[in-house]
N, C-alpha and C positions, 0 to 999 in steps of 0.2 A: 671719329675724332674724340679725344679725351678733353673734357671741359673742366677747368679749374675756376671755381668761384671764390674769390677772397672777399670776406665780409668786412665792411667798414662800419663803425659806429662812432658817435660823438665821444671824443676823448681817447680814441684808439692810439696805440703806439706805432709810430711811423716805421721803425725798423722791423717790428713784428710782421707787418703786412708787406712792406716794399722789398725786403730781402728775399722772401719767397717769390714775390712777383717777378723779380729779375731772374731768379733761377728758372722759373717756369717759362718765361719769355725766351731765355736762352735754349731751353729744351725744345720749344716750338721751332726755333730757328734751325736747330741741329737735326730735327726729325722731319723736315719737310712739312711742317705744320700739322703734325700728328696730335698736337695739343693746342688748345686756345685758353687764354687767361682773361678773366673779367673781374673788375672791381664792382662790387654790388653792396646794397644795404637791405635791411629787412623792409624798408619803406618804399624803395624805388630810387630812380636816378636823382641825385642831388649832390651838392657840395657838402663834404663831411669835414668838420673841424677836428683835426687831430689833437692829441693831448700834449703835443710839443709846440708850445706857444700858439696854439690854435691854428697852425698851418692847415689850410683847406686842401682837400684832395677830392677830385670829381669821381663819383661812382656812376657807372654807365647805366645801371639798371637795377632791377629787384632780384633778390635771391630766389632761385627756383629750387625748392627742396626735393623736387621729383626728377631733376635732371641728373642723369648718370655722370659720374666723374668724382671730383674732389671738391669738398667745401672746406675752406680754411678760415678759422676764427682767430684773430690776433688778441693780444692783451691790451691793457690800458697804460697810458703815461699820465702821471699826475703827482700830487703831493704824497710822499711816503712817510712823512713825519706826523701829520695831523689826522684827525678823523672827520674833517669837514667835507662839504659836498664836492670838492675838487680832489679828494684823496682817491688813490687807486681803488680801494675796496668800494667806495661809494659809486665810482664810475662803473665798475664791474657789476655791482648789484643793480644799478639802474638799467644796464644793458640786459641783464638776465630777466628783468621785468618787462621787456618789450616783446613784440611779435617774434623776435628771433628765437626764443626758447621753443616755441611751438613748431617753428620751421625746422630747427635742428632735430627735435624729437621725431618729426616726420622723416627726415633724411636718415636718421639712425635706424629706422625701421626698414630701410631698403637694402638689398644685397648688392646693388650696383653703385653705391655711393660710399666713399671714404670720408669721414668727418675728421678733420685735422685741426689742431690748436697749437698756438705758440704762446709761451709764457703764461700770462693771466687768462688767455683764452679758455683754458681748461676750467678755470674758476667760474667763468661766465656760464659754461654748461653745467658745472657742478652745483652752482647756486640755484640753477633752475631745476635741480633734481634729476639731471640726465645721466649722471655718472655713478650712481649707486652700484657698488660691486664691480666697477670697471677699473682696470689698471690705468694709471695716468701719472703725468708729472707736470709741474708748473715751476715758476720761479722759486728759488730756495726759500724766500721769505713767506711764500704762501703754501708750503707743503703741509703745515699743521691745519690750515684752513681747509685744504683739499681733503684731508682725512676726516675732518669734522663734518663734511657734507655727505660722507658715506662712500666716497671713492677710495680706491686702494693705491696710495702713493708709492711710486717706485723711483728711487734716486738714480735716474739715468738721464743722459742727454736727450735721447729719443726713446719713447715707449710705444711699441707697435702692439696694439690690442685688437687686431683684426680690422674691423671697420672704423676703429678709433685710433688715430696716431697723434700723439702729443709731444711737445717739446718743452724743454726747461726754460732757462733765462732768455733774455732778448735775442742774443745772437744765435740761439739754437734754431731760429727760423731758417737759416741756411742749411743746417743739418736735416731738419724735417723735410724741407723741399727736395734736397738731394736724395734722401731716403725714398721719398715718394716717386721721384723720377726713376730711380733704379728699380723700384718695385713695379711700376707700371710700364716703363719704356725700356728698361734693361740697363745693365751696368756700363755699357759702352757709351751711352748718351750721358749718364751721370758722370762718368770719368772725364768725358770731354768738357763738361761744364766745370769740373774741378780744375782742369788745366787752364781753361779760359779765365776763370776767376782767381787763379792762383790761391786756391783755398782747398784744404783737405778736411773732410768731415772729422768731427771729434767724437770719440767714444763709440761704443757698440750700441746699436739699436736693440733695446730689451724686447724680447718676445717670449711668450709662454710656450717655449719649445725646448726639447732636450732634457737632460738630467736636471733635477732641482738641487741646488747647493744646500748644504746643511743650514747655513745662515738664513736662507730664505724660508726653509721649513719652520724655523723658530719664529720668524716674523709672521708667517701665516697663522700660527697658533694664536697670535695676539690680535689678528685683524677682526675677529668676531666682535670686538668692542666698538668697531668703527662702521661696520656694514649696517646701513639703515634700511634693511629690507623689512617687510611687515613683521617677520619673526623677531628681528633684532629690536625693533621699535617697541613691540608689545610683548616682552618676555614676562615670565612669571616674576613679579616684583620681589626682589630680594628683601628679606627683613632688615629693617634699619635699626641697629642696636643703639638704644639710648644709654647714656652713661649713668642714668638713674633708674632704679627699678620702680617705675611708676606706670600707671595704666593710661595716663594722658600726658600730653606735653603742651608747652606754650605755643607750639606751631599748629595744634589741632584746630580745624575749622575750615570754612570756605573763604577763599581770598580772591579779591578782585585786584589783579596785578598788571602793571604797565612796565614793559621793557623798552627803554629808550636807547635805540641803536643809532649809529651815525647815518643810517639810510632810512630811518622812519621808526615809528612807535608800533609796538605789538601789544595787544590786549590779550591777556591770558587769565583764565580762572583756575585756581588751584584748590584742590580738596585734599586735606591731610587728616589722617586719623591714626591714633596710637592705641594699641591694645597690648598690655602685658609686655611693655618694652619694645614691641615691634611697631614700626611706623610705616604706613603705606601712603602713597600720594599719587594723584593724577593731575594732569594739566590739560585743559581744554582750550583749543584755539579754533574759533569758528565751529565747524561741525566735526572736528577731529579731536579725539581724546587719547592721550598716551600715558603710560605709567612712568613713574620716576624710575631711573636706572641708577643702580649703585648708590642709594642714599645713605648718608652717614650723619649722625648727630655727635658733635663734640662740644660739650658744655651748652652754651646758648647759641651755637651756630649749626645750621643745617646746610648740608651740601648734597647735590645730586646732579645727574645728567638727564637731559631730555632733548628730543627733537622738536624744532620749530620749523614751520614751513613758510611763514611770511615775516618780513618782506623778502626773505631768501630762505632756502633750506639749509639748516645747520644743526649740528649737535652741540648744544650749549652746556657748559658746566656752571651750575648755580652755587652761590655762596651767600646765604642770607641770615639775618638775625631778626628778632621780634622785640618790639617795645610796646607793650600793651596790645592794642589792636592795629598797630602799624608794622609793616614789614619793609625792611631795607636790605640792599645788598647789590651784588653784581652778577652778570652772566657773561661768560667769555668763551670764545671759540678760537683756538690756536693763537696766532699772533694778532688777530683783529683786536682793536681797542675794546676794553671791557665796557659793557653796556650797563647803565644804571637800572636797577630793579626797585620798584616801590609799589606797595599795595596796602589795602585796608581789608580788615576782616569783615566779612559779611555775616557770618554765623559762627558761633564758637560753642564747643562742647567742653572746653577746658575750664576747670574750677580752680581758682587760685586759693 
C-alpha cells in the first residue's frame, strides 16, 4: 500500500494541503485502497491552526520520514504586504527552523520516498538548505527567493525532479497530486479522478528528459551564480575595482555587523582589506566563513553578494555605506523585504 503523508504546520495554507488530500482520497477509493492518506505534523497528533483565519485542522500523527511513499509539504497563508510575524515569509522561515527540516532531509536520502511540495512548501525546504542545485517551482512571487537559496527555479506548473516534485501557486496542488497519482498508480486512475472532479490538469510537468531547448541552455549558463554548493560559496574572490587608485578604502577593517530580518537578527563579522585598488572581503557567521561574491565599489557605496545560513539559508545582496566607524545599508534576497544592516568598526587599517 502506498502511504501519503501530508504535513501540516501552524499557518499552513488550507487549499495547498486539502486539495491534494481530496485527490489522494479519491485515488484510494478508485484503487481498492491501494493508497492511504494521513495528515501529520513534525511534532505529532494535534490541532493545527491554518493560516486562513486560524481554522484548525486535526493531524492524526507524527511524520515518519522513513516510511515509503509520498510526503507532501504545503505552503503558508498569511500577510503578503508586510514583513511582520504573520507574513508568509515569516511563517515559512519559522517552519524551516523546526524539526521538519531534519525529517525531510532524512526522507530525501531514501530511494523509496517522493518528497512533494505545493506553492511555498518548496521555500520551506529551500530555506532549510535542502534544495541546493535541485530543480523546483513555487508561487510566482517567491521564485526569486527560491533562486536565492541555491535552488534552480523552473517556471512550470509542476516540476518533477525525481524524488522531488514541486508545484507552483496555490491551485497547483491539484496538478501535483494528479501527477503523482498517474506516476505511482497509473493514468487510468488519474483520468478517473479528473472526470470525477471535472478538472483537467494544467500545463506539462517539467522533467529533465529529452532534448534540451536552446532557451534552457542559455538559462543554464546563468545558473552558476545561484547554485550555493561549496564551490559556489567559496570561489576565488574576484577583485573589487575601486573607482580611486588607492591602496586602502574607507571600508577597510574588521566590522561587527547585525542584519535585522523579519524573522530574526543575524550577527556577522566582516573583514575587508584593499590593496592597490583590489578589495577582498570575508563574512563570518558562527563557525562558517565565506568570501564576498561579485563585490563592487561605486563612490562611497560597497555592494557584494554572500550566503547566510541563519535564521534561514539565503544568498543576500548587500548595499552599504560607511560614515566614520559606522556602517549602514541593506541586504536583500529576491522579493523578500530588505533587511537593515548596521555595524561598527572593530579595527581599522584605513588612514584618512
